[in-house]
N, C-alpha and C positions, 0 to 999 in steps of 0.2 A: 158313325164308327168307321166306315170305309174312308171318309174324307180325312179324319184324324189320323188313321193308319197310313194313308198315302202321304200326308204331310210329314209325319214322323220319319217315314222311309226316305223322303227327299232330303230331309234335314240331316239324317244320318249319313246319306250319300255325300252331301255337300261337305260335312265335317271330315269324312274319310278322304275326300278329294283334297281338301286343304292340308290335312296331315301328310298325305302322300306327296303333295307339292313341296311342303317344307322339308320332308325327309329326302326327296330327290335333289333339292337344292343343296342341302347339307352334304349329301353323298358326292355331288359334283365338286363342291368346295374341297372335300377331303381328298378326292382323286387328283384334283389340280394341284394340291399342295404336297402330294407325295413326291419323294425324290425321283430323279431319273433312274433308268435301269443301271445297276452297278457297272462301273467302268473299269474295274481292275480285277485281275485274277492272278493268283500267285501259285507257282509250283517250285519244287526243289529239284535240281539236277546235280547229283553229287554234291560238291562243295559250293555250287553256284545257285543263286536265287534268280528266278525268271519271273517277271511280272508282265502280263499282257495288259496293255493300256488301250482302251477303246477310243478311237477318234470320232465315233459316231457311225451312222449308216447313211446310205444314199440309195434311192430307188433306181434300178437299172432295167431298161426294157431289153430283155434278152432276145426277143424276136428280131430287133433291129441291130443288135450288137454282135450276135454270134454268127459264125460262118461254118460251112462245110457239114452241116447236119443233113441227114437223109430226109426225104419228104415225110412229114408227120412225126419225125423222131423227137423234135424239140417239145412239141405239145405233149406227147406221150410221157416223156421223162418228167416234165414239170407237173403234170397231173398226177403222176405216180407218187410224187412227194407233196401233193396238195398245195401246189404253187401255181400262181398265174404267170403270165409272161413278164410282168413287172415284179421284180424281186428286190426286196430291201437288203442291200449288200453291205457287209461290215467293212470297215477300214480299221486296222489294228496295228499299233506299234508295240515293240517288246523291249523291256528294260532288263538288262543282265547285270547283276552284281557279281563281279569276278575279279579276283586278285586285287582287292581293295579299290577297284575302279567301278564307276557307274557308266555302263555302255548302253546307249540307246540304238536299237536296230529299227530304222525308219523313224520318221518324225511326224507322221500324219500330214494333213492337208492345210493346216493353218486357216487362213481366210480365203484360200484360192477356190474353194468348191462349195460354198454356201453354208447356211446357218445350221444345217443338221450335222455338220462335221466340224473339225477344228478343236476337238476336246482333249487332245493328248496332254496339253499343258495343265489343264485343270485336273485331269486324272493323275498326273504326276504328283500334284499337290495333295490329292486325296491319299496317295501312297506315302506321303510324308517326305517327298523329295522336291527340292526347289530346282528350277531350271539351271541356276548357276552351279548346282552340284554335279551336273552331268560332265563327265570327263571326255567322252568319245561318242561320236555319232557315226553309225555304219549304215548308210542308205543301201538297200539292195539295188536300187536304181534311182534315176533322177526324175521320174514322173512326179507331178505336183502333189498327188495324194500320198507320196512317201517323203517328200522334202519340203512341202509348203510350210510345215510347222517349224522349220528352222528359223523363220523370220516373222516379225510383226512390224508392219509399217516400215519395212526396209532395214530394221535393226535386228541384231542377233538375239534370238530367244535363249540360246545356250552360250553365253559369252565366254565361258571358260572351256568350251569343248573344241576338240579338233575333229573335223569332218573328213572321213576316209572315203575316197571315191576310186573305183577301179579305173585303170588307165583307158581302156576302150570306151567306158561310159563317159568319162570326162572329155575324151577326144571327140566324141560324137556330139554331145549336147552343148558343150561350151565353145563350139566352133560355128560361127555364123554362116560359114560357107555351106555347111550341111543343112541348114535351115532351107536354103534355096533348092538343094538337090535331093532332099529326102522325100519319101512318099507321103501321101496325104494323111496317113495314120500317125506319122511322127510329128508333122509340122505344128499342130496345136500345143505341143508340150515344151517347145523350146523356151518360150517366155518364162514359164513357171520354173523350169530347171535353172535358168540363168539368174533370175531374180532371187531364188531361194539361197543360192550359194554365194552371191556377189559380196555381201558384207564379210563373209568368212574368208573369201579370197583376198579382200582388201586388208584384212587383219593378219594374213599369213597363217590362217588356221585350216587350210586344206592340205591333206596329205594324199598323194596319188600312190596306188599300189598295183602290182601285177596280180591278176586273178590266179588263185591256186597257192598263194603264199600264206604262211601262218602269220597272223597279225599280232596275236598276243598268246600267252600260254593258255592252251585249251580252246582257242578260237582261231579257226582257219577259214579262208575264203575259197570258193570254188566257182569256176565259170558256169553260168547258166544262160548263155546268150540265146537270143531269139525274141523274147518279149521286148527287150531293148538290146542294143549292140554290146553292152557291157554289164548286163545284170549279173549279180553274184549271189550265190548261196553263202550263208555263214553257218559254219558247223561248230557246235559247242559240245565239248567232251570233258567229262569229269567222272572219275571213279567207275569207269566201265559203262557209263550212261552217255547217250548221244541224242542231241536235238539239232535238227537242220531247219534253219530259217529259210523258207522257200521263196520269199518274194512273190512275184506274180506268175508262178507256174500254173495256178488254177484260180479262176475268178468265179465260175458257176459250178460249184461242186456237184450239185444234183445232176447236171448234164455232163460235165467233163470227166467225172469218175466213171460214168457209164460208157462214155465214148471220148477218149483222150484226143481223138483226131479233130474234135470241134475246137475252132479257134475263136478269138474275140477281136473286135475292131481295134482294141488298144495295143495289140501286138504289132510291133514295127515290122517284124519278119514272121509272117504267118507260118511258113514251113519250118523255120528254125524253132519257133515257139512250140510247135507240135512235136518235133523231135525231142526237144529238151523235156517236155512234159512226160512223154512216154518213158524216157530213160529215168526220170525222177520217180515216177510211179513204180516202175519195176524195181529200182534200187531200194525204195522205202519198204516195199513188200518183202523183198529178199532178206533185208538186214534188220527189219523190225524196229527201227529207231523212232523216236518222237519227231513230229513235224510241227512247225509253226507256220501257218498260212494266213496272211493278213486279210484275205477277202472271204474266207470261210466264216460262218457264224461265230461271233465272239464267244470264247477267247481264241478260237482258231487253232487250238492245240489238240493233237490226237495222233492216232496211228492209222495206217492204211493196210487193208487186207485185200486179197483177190478171191472172190467167191462167185461161182457160177458164171465165169467168163466176164466178170465185171469187177471194178474196184469198189471197195466199200470203206467209207470214212467212219472211224470209231473215235468220237470226240472224248476228250479227257473227262474222267469222272469227277464231279464236284467234290472238293474236300476243303476242310477248314482247320484240320489238325496237322501241325508240322513238328 
């Protein structure tokens, strides 16, 4: 009786193990066939549509990239937010439908920064917009993660678009003399900047503007120098609402909202970037407008508050009814 019972038990165990194996394999197949994380997010600002377009994410080692933190400060801030030193960081572009124009603010990284990125084009298609439908591209600056998506194998991805670049930004990155004289933080970015805009230059589709000028009705540029010599904010206003596209004022929100004096290795001018960031944070809190920040967790849209001597990021609430 004991032998028979033991045999039956083993048989049942083997059958259960087989069923579990089959179910586990099926679950893995289901998970692997699921779509990627959603790559678009839409909001309305007055008469304008704004669509965040994910370019993907990239792991960044904040211990090696961030500067000017106090001893132990970085680990404390990361652990407080349940993060390790390597943080998966978003790259986001933003599409604005305004005045019957399709305006792309930043263009993602294209093929310049690896297989986890370069998804702006596919997410445009998900949003029902073809690359040839884009009328205007407004890069906040010419780092490859913001302009690499302008080209594919040296050809224009947005063949009908005019690319607007601030004069100090163009003067810096498109001048080879600066490549030799700039600091080590700037030097790796020259190739990407020049390659990304070259076909548009050749086709006469580059327009240079002075920071601080109104570019289109409801859309104004504003200087935000420091991260790069000619980086610009773009300010969108409609029906009393306001959204400021921040560019690279902040990369590591968990750290830099708590301590805006912390800089990152991507900043061409560490001191200038720090000054611009502090001013941007203060202005956003004082005036309460929307912010779009391409390196905060997708969709990177929200508000900023000042609470207990620290800045607090309030991401946009998910909505699907317009």
